[in-house]
N, C-alpha and C positions, 0 to 999 in steps of 0.2 A: 317243266312245270311252270305255268304262267302266273299262278296266283301270287298277289303281292302280300307282304307281311304288314302288320300294323306298325305304323311309324309316327313319330312326332312331326309337328309342323316344321317345315324346313327353316333353316337359319336365314335371316335377312341381312343384306348388306347394301351399301350404296352402289348403284349401277355406274360403272366407270368403263370407258373405252378400253383401258388396259386390261380389264378383266372380262372382256367380251360382253359387257352390259348386263351381267348376271345380277339379279336381285335376290333370288331364292335358290338355295342349294341344300341338298339332303344333309342331315347331321351324321348319318351313318349310311354306308353303301357297300354292296358286295362287288368290289372292283375286280378287274381281271388280274392275272398273275404276271403278265408282262409289264414293263415300265409304261406308265402313263402320267399325264399331267393333270392335276386338279386345277381346272381353269378358274374356278371361283376363288380359291385360296392362293393361287400362284406358287404351288409347290408340287412335289411328286405325290401322286395319288397312292392311296393305301393298296397294298398288294397281298396282304395276309388274308387271302380268301378263306372264308369258312363255308363248308359245303351246305350247312343248314341255313345260311343267311339268305333271305329272300329280298326282293325289291320292296322297300317300304312304300306304303300307300300315301305317306306324307299328310295324313289327317284329312278331315272333311272340309276344312275352311277353303273358300275361294282365294285364288292368288291373282293379284292385279298387275303383275309385271313378269318379266322373263324368268322362267324356271329352268334350272340346269339339271339335266339327267346325265351323269357321267357314264363311261363305258361299263359293261358288265361281262362276265364270262358267258360263253355261248349258251349254256343251259339256263341263263337268266334273261336271255334276250326277249322272250315272249312276255315276261312280267313287266319289263321296262316299256315295251311297245304298248301293252295294255294301259299302263299308267300314262304314257304320253298321249294316247288317243283320248282318254278320259279328261285330261287337263286341257287339251286342245279344244275339245267339244265344249268346255266351260268358258272358253275365250282366253285362256292363258297361253301366251307364246312360250314355246319350249325349245331349248337348245339341247340337241342330242349329239353326244360325242362318240366318235368311232375311231378306230385305228386305220392307218393307211393299208389298203388292200382288202379290208373287210367288205362284205356285202352291206349295203345301207339298210337301215331298219325297214322292215316290211309293213305295209298297210298303214303308213303314217300320212295323214292329210297334209298337203303342201301348205295350206293356209295356216300361218302361225308357227310352223315348224322351221327351225334353223339347224342345219347339219354342219358340224365342225369336225374336221378330220385331224386327229392328233398324230403328228409325224414322229414322235419320239422313238417308238420301237423300231420303225423302219430305218431311221437315221442311225441309231445305235448299231443296227445290223448292217449298215451301209447297203441297204437293199432299196435303191431308188426305183426299181422296177415296180414296187408296190404303188408308186404314184400314178402309174398308167391307168389303173382302174379307179377313175375318179367319179364320185357320185355327182350328178347334175346339180348345180347350184350350191355345192358345199364350199365352205371356207377352210383354209389350212391354218393350224396352230403349230408354229415352229419354235420349240423350246431351245433356248441358248444355254447349253451345258458345256462347261469348260472341257476341252480336249475331245469332246464327242460330237458336238453339233455346231460349234462356233467358228468353223473354218470358212472364210469367205469363198474359197474355191468350191466347197460343198454347197454354199448358198447359191452360187451361180448355176451349178449343175442341177440342183434341186428345183430352183425357181423355173429354170428352162423346162424341166419335166412337167412341173405343175401347170405352166402356161400352155404347153402342148396338149395336156390332158383336159384342159377346159376350166381350170380353177380361175376364179376372178379375184380372190383375196388370199393373202398369205400374211398372217400377223405373227410377229415374234413376241416372245415373252421370256423373261429371265427368272427361272424358278428359284425359290429359296431352297437350299439343300442343307440338311443336317448330316452329321457323320454317318448315321445309318443309311441315309439315302445315297451318300457317296460310295459307301461300301457295296451296296447293292448294284449301283451302276458300274462299279469296277468289275463285278462278276460278268456283266454283259459286255463291257468295252475292252477288257483285258488290261494287263499290267502296263502296257505302253502309255495308257492315259492317266496313270497314277499321279504323276507330278502335277499335271494340269488340273485334274479333278479335285485334288486335295489342297492344292496350294495356289491356284490361280482363280481369283474371283473375277467373273465377267463384269466389265464396266457397263453402266447403264447406257452409254452411247452406242453399245453394240446393237441395241434395238433399232437405233436410227440407221446405223450402217447397213443392217439387214434390210430395212425399209427402202433404202436407196437401190439395193440389188433387186428387190421385188418390183419396185417401180419401173426399173429398166425392162422388166419382163411383163409390164402392163398389169401387175397384180396390186390391188389396193392394200395399204398397210394396216387398215383397221376394218373390222366388221361393222357394217351399218347397224344402227340400233334397231333391234326388233321391237315392235309395238303391239300392245294387247288389243283385243277386239273389245275395247271399252267405249264409253261415250265419246262423241266427237270432241268435246271439250278436253277430256282426259288425254286422248290420243294426241291432240294438237299441242297441249302443254308438254307432254313427254317428248314430242319431237323437238320442241324449242329447248327443253332441258338438255336433250342429247347434243344439240349444236353448241350450247354453252359448255357442256362437259368436254366435248372434243376440242373446243378452242382452248379450254383450260389445260388439258393434257398436253396439247401441242406447245402451248406457250411455255409451260414448265420444262418440257423436254428440250426445247430450243435454248434454255438457259436465260430466258428473259426474266425481269424482276419478279421474284416469287410472290410479292404482295398482290400484284395484279392477277397472277395466275390463281392464287387462292381465292381472290374476290370473284373470279369467273366460276370457280368450282362452288363457292357458296351460293352464287346466283343460280347455278344448275340445280343444287339441292332444293332451294326454295321453289324454283319453277316446277320441280318434280312433284311437289306436294301441295302447291297452292290451289285454293278453290276458285281463284279468279280466272277469267277468260283472258289470257295474255294476248292472244291475237286480236280480240275485240278491243282491249285497251290500246293496243298498238294502232289499230285503224282509227280510233277516236283521238289519238294523241294524248292519252292519259297514263302512259307508262311511268311518268314521273311520280305518281302517287305511291309507287312501290319503292320504298327506301332501300331495299336490298339489291336493286339494280343500279350499279354505278354507270357512268356515261358509256364506257366501252360495252358493257353487257346490254345496256338499254339499246344502243345502236344495233347490236347483233340481233336482238329480239325483233326490233322494228323491221329490219331488212329481211330477216328470215320469215317473219309472218307475212310480209308483203310479196315476196318473190319465191319463197321456198328454198332459198340458198343464202349463204353468208359470205361476203367478200373477205371478212376476217378469217374465217375457217379456211377458205380456199387459199388465201395468201400464206397462212401458217403451214398448211399442208404442202404447198409448193416449196416453201423453204425447207421443210423437214425432209423431203425426198430429193432435194436438189443435190447435185454432185458437190464434192468438197472443192473448196477454192472457188 
């Protein structure tokens, strides 16, 4: 059955590189029964599937930034694809999440659609053969779960498989786990992982350690920001905001002074919603009129607007994926 159910407008959040640039996410969703990661919330997804639950239509209002559509049970795939096509036709970029080894969503236009493959179920089952059927252009989401998916040897084997299959991006995330999540994962992983799963908290630097492994296999550590089919001004400003946010995320992950990292994030949020033409102000040398751009952020915007790239972002990224020592 493909018809969607009536649903509320999706929840809105700040788009950040660590959360795959998601701005809008459904408040309720008929998730699959196998383990999956809620990319918007950074935690395990709901798996108490109700047979009567349909894919919500998310209301009539237009959405001006990335919409997240989580995975669904097979019998709800048609409803999700119908919703994705409608939102894409309206100019909203859509992130569709699937599990490793699944067939990619059918009939989805490439323009504006982003496919992210959640590796959790395959990793818990230690079934890396699922990586071989890789959808063209899809990114990988690698959740770091203690005792199940945080082994560097598994990272090496998995990233090698992903690179061979044609993936270009493998992004790690450390999900928040409550006791019920851990008990459910224990059912999947077995008693051997009890101690790690319940008593070992993964450290944030594990994401950087994974990024180093991914980089060695030519896999990008972050998904590029998807942009809406909006006005040229809106799209240009969002692109600049994305560069500021990525610089902020990398700055903080590298342990540099938190004040400057937060200032970069504050500038990203302002750039995300400003009515001003940031690229135009940069060309005219008038960025100084924007008090929320400190010197570092102003230099990034000026260079990014002029060249389409940022030396600061490139340097921070190179440091982030560089080998230890």
